[in-house]
C-alpha positions in Angstrom: 81.5 106.5 90.5 84.7 108.4 91.1 87.5 108.8 88.6 89.5 105.8 89.6 86.5 103.4 89.5 85.7 104.6 86.0 89.2 104.1 84.7 89.6 100.6 86.3 86.3 99.5 84.8 87.4 100.8 81.4 90.7 98.9 81.7 88.9 95.7 82.6 86.6 96.0 79.6 89.6 96.3 77.3 91.2 93.2 79.0 88.1 91.1 78.6 87.5 92.1 75.0 91.2 91.5 74.0 91.9 88.4 76.1 88.6 87.0 77.3 89.9 87.2 80.9 88.8 89.2 83.9 90.9 90.5 86.8 90.8 88.6 90.1 90.3 90.5 93.3 94.0 90.7 94.1 94.9 92.0 90.6 92.2 94.7 91.0 93.8 95.9 94.2 97.3 96.0 92.7 96.0 97.9 89.7 94.1 100.3 91.9 97.2 101.0 94.1 99.3 101.4 90.9 96.9 103.8 89.3 96.5 105.9 92.5 100.3 105.9 92.8 100.2 105.0 96.5 103.8 103.6 96.2 102.9 100.6 98.2 105.3 97.7 97.8 104.1 94.2 96.9 105.1 93.1 100.4 102.8 95.7 101.9 99.9 94.7 99.7 100.5 91.1 100.5 100.5 91.8 104.3 97.3 93.7 104.0 95.6 90.9 102.1 97.1 88.1 104.2 99.2 86.6 101.5 102.9 85.8 101.3 105.2 88.4 99.7 106.4 85.9 97.1 102.9 85.1 96.0 102.2 88.7 95.0 105.8 89.5 93.8 106.4 86.4 91.8 102.9 85.3 90.9 99.9 87.8 90.8 101.9 90.9 90.1 103.9 89.7 87.0 100.8 88.0 85.6 98.9 91.3 85.9 101.5 93.3 83.9 101.7 90.5 81.3 98.0 90.6 80.9 97.9 94.4 80.5 100.8 94.3 78.0 99.0 91.7 75.9 95.7 93.6 75.9 97.2 97.1 75.1 99.8 95.8 72.6 102.8 97.3 74.4 104.8 96.7 77.6 102.9 98.1 80.6 104.5 98.8 83.9 103.7 100.7 87.1 105.6 103.7 85.6 103.9 104.0 82.3 100.4 102.7 83.2 98.8 106.2 83.0 100.3 107.2 79.7 99.5 103.8 78.0 95.8 103.9 79.1 95.3 107.5 78.1 97.0 107.0 74.8 94.8 104.0 74.1 91.6 105.9 74.9 92.7 108.8 72.7 93.4 106.5 69.8 90.1 104.6 70.1 88.0 107.8 70.3 89.8 109.3 67.4 89.0 106.3 65.3 85.3 106.7 66.1 85.1 110.5 65.7 83.6 110.3 62.2 80.8 108.0 63.3 80.0 109.5 66.7 79.8 113.2 67.5 81.0 112.9 71.0 84.5 113.2 72.4 86.0 111.5 75.3 87.8 113.8 77.7 91.3 112.6 78.1 93.3 113.6 81.1 97.0 113.5 81.8 98.7 111.9 84.8 99.1 115.3 86.4 95.4 116.2 85.9 94.0 112.8 87.0 92.6 114.1 90.3 90.6 117.0 88.7 89.4 115.7 85.4 86.5 113.4 84.6 86.4 110.6 82.1 83.4 110.4 79.7 82.4 106.8 80.7 79.7 106.5 78.0 82.2 107.3 75.3 84.7 104.9 76.8 82.2 102.1 76.9 81.3 102.9 73.3 84.9 102.7 72.2 85.2 99.3 73.9 82.0 98.2 72.1 83.7 99.2 68.8 86.7 97.1 69.6 84.4 94.2 70.3 82.6 94.6 67.0 85.9 94.7 65.1 86.8 91.3 66.4 86.2 88.5 63.9 83.2 86.5 65.1 83.9 83.0 66.2 83.5 80.6 63.3 82.0 77.2 64.0 85.1 75.5 62.8 87.2 77.5 65.3 85.1 76.5 68.3 86.4 73.9 70.7 84.1 70.9 71.0 83.4 70.5 74.7 85.2 67.3 75.7 87.7 66.5 78.4 89.3 69.6 79.9 89.3 73.3 78.7 92.6 74.1 77.0 95.0 76.4 78.9 94.9 79.0 76.2 91.1 78.8 75.7 88.9 82.0 76.1 86.1 79.7 77.2 87.5 78.9 80.6 85.4 80.5 83.3 87.0 81.4 86.7 84.7 80.5 89.6 85.2 82.4 92.8 88.8 82.5 94.0 89.6 78.8 93.6 92.5 79.5 91.2 94.0 82.2 93.3 93.9 80.0 96.5 95.4 77.1 94.6 98.2 79.2 93.1 99.1 80.6 96.5 99.0 77.2 98.2 101.0 75.3 95.7 104.1 77.5 96.2 104.3 76.4 99.9 106.6 73.5 100.8 104.5 70.4 101.5 101.4 71.8 99.9 98.4 69.5 99.7 95.3 70.4 97.5 92.2 68.3 97.1 89.9 69.1 94.2 86.5 67.4 94.4 83.4 67.7 92.1 81.1 65.4 90.1 82.0 64.3 86.6 82.7 67.0 84.0 82.5 69.9 86.4 86.0 71.3 85.6 88.3 69.5 88.0 90.9 68.6 85.4 90.8 72.1 83.9 91.6 73.6 87.3 94.2 71.0 88.0 95.9 71.7 84.7 96.1 75.4 85.4 97.6 74.8 88.8 100.2 72.5 87.2 101.0 75.1 84.5 101.3 77.8 87.2 103.7 75.6 89.2 105.8 74.9 86.1 106.0 78.6 85.4 107.3 79.0 88.9 110.1 76.6 88.2 108.5 73.6 89.8 108.7 70.1 88.2 105.4 68.6 87.6 104.1 65.0 87.2 100.6 63.6 86.7 99.4 60.1 87.7 96.0 59.4 86.1 94.5 56.3 87.8 92.1 55.5 84.9 95.3 54.7 83.0 96.1 51.9 85.5 94.9 48.4 84.7 92.4 46.9 87.0 94.9 44.2 88.0 97.2 47.0 89.2 94.4 48.8 91.1 93.6 45.6 93.0 97.2 44.8 94.0 98.7 47.3 96.4 102.3 46.2 95.7 101.9 46.6 91.9 100.1 49.9 92.4 103.1 51.4 94.3 105.5 50.1 91.7 103.3 51.6 89.0 103.5 55.0 90.8 107.3 54.9 91.2 108.0 53.8 87.6 105.6 56.4 86.2 107.2 59.2 88.3 110.7 58.3 87.2 109.8 58.2 83.5 107.9 61.4 83.5 110.8 63.2 85.2 113.4 61.4 83.0 115.2 59.9 85.9 116.9 56.5 85.5 117.1 53.9 88.2 116.3 50.2 88.8 113.2 49.9 91.0 114.2 46.3 92.0 117.2 47.7 93.8 114.9 49.4 96.3 112.0 46.8 96.5 112.4 44.6 99.4 109.7 42.1 100.5 111.1 42.1 104.1 110.6 45.9 104.3 107.1 45.8 102.6 105.6 47.8 99.8 105.1 51.1 101.6 108.7 51.3 102.9 110.1 50.2 99.6 108.1 52.9 97.8 109.1 55.6 100.2 112.8 54.7 100.0 112.6 54.7 96.2 110.9 58.1 96.0 113.3 59.7 98.4 116.5 58.3 96.8 115.6 58.2 93.2 113.2 61.1 92.8 113.4 63.7 95.5 117.2 63.6 96.1 117.8 63.8 92.3 115.9 67.1 91.8 116.8 70.6 92.9 113.4 72.2 92.5 110.0 71.4 94.1 107.9 68.6 92.6 104.1 69.0 92.2 102.5 65.6 91.8 98.9 65.5 90.7 96.8 62.4 91.3 93.8 62.3 89.0 90.7 60.1 89.2 91.6 58.9 92.7 88.0 57.6 92.8 89.3 54.6 90.8 91.2 53.6 94.0 88.2 54.3 96.2 86.4 51.5 94.5 88.8 49.1 96.2 88.4 49.8 100.0 91.3 47.9 101.4 93.7 49.3 98.8 92.3 52.8 99.3 93.0 52.6 103.1 96.6 51.7 102.5 97.0 54.3 99.8 95.5 57.2 101.7 97.6 56.4 104.8 100.6 56.6 102.5 99.6 60.0 101.2 99.2 61.2 104.8 102.7 59.9 105.6 104.2 61.8 102.7 102.5 64.9 103.8 103.8 64.6 107.3 107.3 63.9 106.1 107.3 67.3 104.3 107.3 69.0 107.7 110.5 67.4 108.9 112.6 66.3 105.9 114.4 68.6 103.5 114.0 66.3 100.6 110.3 65.5 101.2 109.6 69.2 101.6 110.1 69.5 97.8 106.9 67.4 97.3 103.5 69.1 96.8 100.4 67.1 96.1 97.2 67.7 94.2 94.5 65.0 94.6 91.5 65.1 92.2 88.4 62.9 92.7 84.7 62.9 92.1 83.5 60.5 94.7 83.2 61.4 98.4 85.7 59.2 100.3 83.4 57.1 102.4 85.9 54.5 103.6 86.5 54.6 107.3 90.0 56.1 108.0 91.9 56.7 111.1 91.9 60.5 111.6 95.7 60.4 112.1 96.2 58.4 108.8 93.8 60.3 106.6 94.8 62.9 104.1 91.2 64.3 104.2 91.8 66.6 107.2 94.9 68.3 105.9 95.6 70.8 103.2 93.3 73.0 101.0 90.0 71.5 100.0 88.4 72.9 96.8 84.9 71.8 95.9 83.7 73.0 92.5 80.1 74.2 92.2 77.9 74.6 89.0 78.2 77.9 87.1 75.9 80.6 88.4 73.7 82.7 86.1 76.3 85.5 85.8 79.0 83.0 84.8 76.7 81.3 82.3 76.0 84.7 80.7 79.7 85.4 80.5 80.3 82.1 78.8 77.5 82.9 76.4 79.2 86.2 75.5 82.5 84.5 74.9 80.7 82.3 72.4 79.3 85.6 70.9 75.8 84.4 71.3 72.9 86.6 72.3 70.2 84.6 74.1 67.4 86.5 75.7 67.0 86.6 79.5 64.1 84.1 79.2 66.1 81.7 77.1 69.0 81.8 79.6 66.5 81.1 82.5 65.2 78.1 80.6 68.7 76.8 80.0 69.6 77.2 83.6 66.4 75.4 84.7 67.3 72.6 82.3 70.9 71.9 83.2 71.3 74.0 86.4 74.6 75.6 85.5 76.5 72.3 84.8 79.6 73.6 82.9 79.9 70.8 80.4 76.2 70.7 79.6 76.1 74.5 79.2 79.1 74.5 76.9 77.6 71.7 74.8 74.4 73.9 74.3 76.4 77.0 73.4 78.6 74.9 71.0 75.6 73.6 69.0 73.9 77.0 69.1 77.0 78.8 67.8 77.4 76.2 65.0 73.8 76.9 64.2 73.1 73.1 64.0 69.8 73.6 65.8 67.6 76.4 67.2 67.1 77.0 70.9 63.6 75.7 70.7 64.8 72.5 69.0 67.5 72.1 71.7 64.9 72.3 74.5 62.5 70.0 72.7 64.9 67.2 72.2 67.2 67.7 75.2 65.9 64.9 77.3 65.7 62.4 74.5 68.1 60.0 72.7 68.0 62.3 69.7 69.2 65.4 71.6 72.6 66.9 72.1 72.9 65.4 75.5 72.3 61.8 74.4 75.9 60.6 75.1 75.9 61.9 78.6 72.4 60.5 79.3 73.1 57.1 77.8 76.5 56.8 79.6 74.9 57.5 83.0 72.0 55.1 82.2 74.6 52.3 81.5 76.4 53.0 84.7 73.1 52.9 86.7 72.1 49.6 85.2 75.3 48.0 86.5 74.1 48.5 90.0 70.5 47.6 90.8 70.7 49.2 94.3 71.8 52.5 92.7 68.9 52.3 90.3 66.5 51.8 93.2 68.0 54.7 95.2 67.8 57.1 92.2 64.2 56.1 91.6 63.4 57.3 95.1 64.9 60.6 94.4 63.1 60.9 91.0 59.8 60.1 92.6 60.0 62.8 95.2 59.4 66.5 94.6 61.4 67.5 97.6 64.8 66.6 99.1 64.9 63.1 100.8 67.2 61.0 102.9 69.3 58.4 101.1 71.7 55.7 102.1 75.1 57.4 102.4 77.2 55.3 99.9 74.4 55.4 97.3 74.2 59.1 97.7 77.9 59.6 97.3 77.9 57.5 94.1 75.0 59.3 92.5 76.5 62.7 93.4 79.8 61.7 91.8 77.9 61.0 88.6 76.3 64.5 88.9 72.8 63.1 89.1 71.9 64.6 92.6 72.7 67.6 94.7 73.0 67.6 98.5 71.0 69.8 100.8 72.6 69.1 104.1 72.1 65.4 104.5 69.2 65.2 102.1 69.4 64.9 98.3 67.4 66.0 95.2 67.8 65.5 91.4 70.5 67.9 90.2 68.6 69.3 87.2 65.4 69.0 85.1 67.2 67.3 82.2 68.0 64.3 84.4 64.6 64.2 86.0 62.8 64.1 82.6 65.1 61.6 81.0 65.6 59.1 83.8 62.0 59.3 84.9 61.1 58.0 81.5 63.7 55.2 81.3 63.8 54.0 84.9 60.1 53.9 85.4 
């Protein structure tokens, strides 16, 4: 590796050890340009990467320098980057001089092109920083439930989903759809997009449809009133909804007039509205048709109306939307679509390190075979292993039983299956086959939303060995 690669790798090691974060691809490019002193502006970098100037200038760039400053313990800028890093390396190697008879060659900014960094010594100094960190105590661990906290070191970035969402949400009229089975990280990603938007001076609001009574979800008029009242209260805006609700105009028009006059016209900054657990509405096809056509109307209005242009939408759901929709009234063919996948082996290994565990390669392979990279199931395993409540062998032995750590997940899915005899029959077919099979579409969508199956084109198979073992026993 050349000199720049070595230094950038060293910096990223320090960042990870101190903050638990990794650079994304865009941050790496900005850091490389800064280290090499190419004097490129953010606008030039953005143009080369196909991003907007504001996205780099107001988002990625400032976050990079804040991250570096946090890790190195002092303010880091383009101007002092070289001196801060060199000083850090010098301090670390000095501390280890008595324990290791090897010095790291430090070079100045002027000598950067001709000097070589001792990578082995640099990696060793990083290892020493890691060992100085206080190990995670069991009491300090987050029990895996709901979403991963914004300040948690246990959040794993998958691909460039965050980066794409951050860039998109700054655009007027943005529409982001986040889809994945249960407990795959949808809410964690949504919360980070909302936090990013708030940091960019956007107002944010969240409508969680599991919080709506069933009587509301089955009555379109009440549903729209529920949405309007919720929005106004979250944004601390006062108005009488009855002044805008007119039976002659209908629910949709009344809702639109209210949101325009009482929400959008009353705020000066963009509004990011997140709609979570939209699958609750999908369960009521006629309501869902009306609701989705309304979302499409809102999106179209953002293109022509200055007030509506303030609105940006995030839609989160676990079930594929199987309701027939007019292509011109559907929100499914607009905006950015994000579909979360299971963690790959590298990401699982990173999560293991963040728990300060040291499973062997064979153990990791067995865990991947058991739960196939499902984020929640992986975190649950690491939590109990870190707390030393059971051994890895005990975890595997009891995993697919009602005495194991996954009992709550397994029993909940079993209860859901027993509510629908057709769903049970469909899942039995999948369990009985050792290769992907065809399945009726709606049944397939429902099983996939529960995380029980994976799609291979139009065919499906059991998503992981844990589910095959447990449900083969209980359903047969």
